[in-house]
C-alpha positions in Angstrom: 94.8 25.4 52.8 96.0 28.1 49.9 94.6 26.5 46.6 95.8 29.5 44.8 92.2 32.3 45.3 93.6 34.5 46.8 95.9 37.6 45.1 98.7 39.1 46.4 96.4 42.0 46.2 94.4 40.6 49.1 96.5 39.2 50.6 97.9 42.5 50.8 94.6 44.3 52.2 94.1 41.7 54.7 97.2 42.5 55.9 97.2 46.4 55.9 93.5 46.7 58.0 95.0 44.5 61.1 94.4 45.3 64.0 97.7 47.4 64.7 97.8 45.0 68.3 98.2 41.6 66.1 101.2 39.7 65.8 101.7 40.8 62.3 101.3 43.8 62.1 104.1 43.4 66.1 106.4 42.1 63.8 106.6 44.2 60.4 107.1 47.3 62.5 110.3 45.4 64.5 111.4 44.8 61.2 111.6 48.3 59.7 115.1 49.5 60.3 116.5 51.9 63.4 117.0 54.5 60.0 113.6 54.7 58.8 112.7 54.8 62.2 115.0 57.7 63.2 113.7 59.2 60.0 109.7 58.9 61.1 110.1 59.7 64.3 111.8 63.0 63.7 108.1 63.5 60.8 106.1 62.8 64.8 104.6 59.5 63.0 103.2 57.3 65.8 102.0 54.5 63.1 105.7 53.2 63.0 106.2 53.2 66.5 106.9 50.1 68.2 104.1 50.8 70.6 100.3 49.5 69.6 97.2 51.2 70.4 96.6 49.3 74.0 100.2 50.4 74.8 100.0 53.9 73.9 96.7 54.4 75.7 97.7 52.8 78.5 100.3 55.5 78.9 97.5 58.0 78.2 95.7 56.4 81.2 98.8 56.7 83.2 99.7 60.5 82.3 96.1 61.5 83.2 96.9 59.3 87.0 99.5 61.7 87.5 98.0 64.4 86.2 95.0 64.0 88.4 97.5 63.4 91.4 99.2 66.7 90.8 96.5 68.5 91.4 95.1 66.6 93.5 98.2 67.4 96.0 97.7 71.1 94.9 94.4 71.3 96.2 95.7 70.3 99.7 97.8 72.6 99.5 101.3 70.7 98.4 103.3 71.9 96.0 103.6 69.5 93.2 106.4 68.8 91.1 106.6 69.2 87.2 104.4 66.8 84.9 106.2 65.4 82.1 104.2 63.4 79.7 105.5 59.6 79.5 106.9 59.4 76.2 106.1 57.3 73.4 108.0 56.0 70.1 107.2 57.8 67.5 106.2 61.2 68.6 108.5 63.6 69.3 109.0 64.8 72.7 107.7 69.2 73.5 110.6 70.5 73.7 111.8 69.0 70.2 108.5 70.9 68.6 108.8 73.9 70.2 112.7 74.3 69.1 112.5 77.9 68.0 115.6 79.7 65.4 116.3 83.3 66.1 117.1 85.1 63.0 121.2 87.5 62.8 120.5 90.8 61.8 121.7 90.2 58.5 118.1 88.0 57.9 115.4 90.3 59.9 117.3 93.3 57.4 116.1 90.8 54.6 112.5 90.4 55.6 111.8 93.4 56.9 112.1 96.1 54.3 112.3 99.2 57.1 115.3 97.0 58.6 117.2 97.6 55.2 118.7 101.0 55.5 119.0 101.2 58.9 122.7 101.0 60.0 124.8 97.9 60.7 125.8 97.2 64.4 129.9 97.2 65.4 
């Protein structure tokens, strides 16, 4: 029963230090607007994802089992398929992290002084 002895600051500290799987943390994560969750996904913030630590660990175990099975198939002369890790919310896929932009010739000339005197190709 609340008797007025718990300050709001203390209550905030207690909530912030709950385990990620707790009902309160899950409710707070589920209350995050979709737009903010998408922005946090781009930044790779798994702490804002709707999965708990247990689910993330279970996905990691699943990936390890799949990798072990692929190695076993390869060791016995088979041809295993391509491994794709289980997608996790809040963590962008590796393909999205490695997206590289190619520079145009003008951008290369602007960066490298040796290329500035080169004639432009038509």
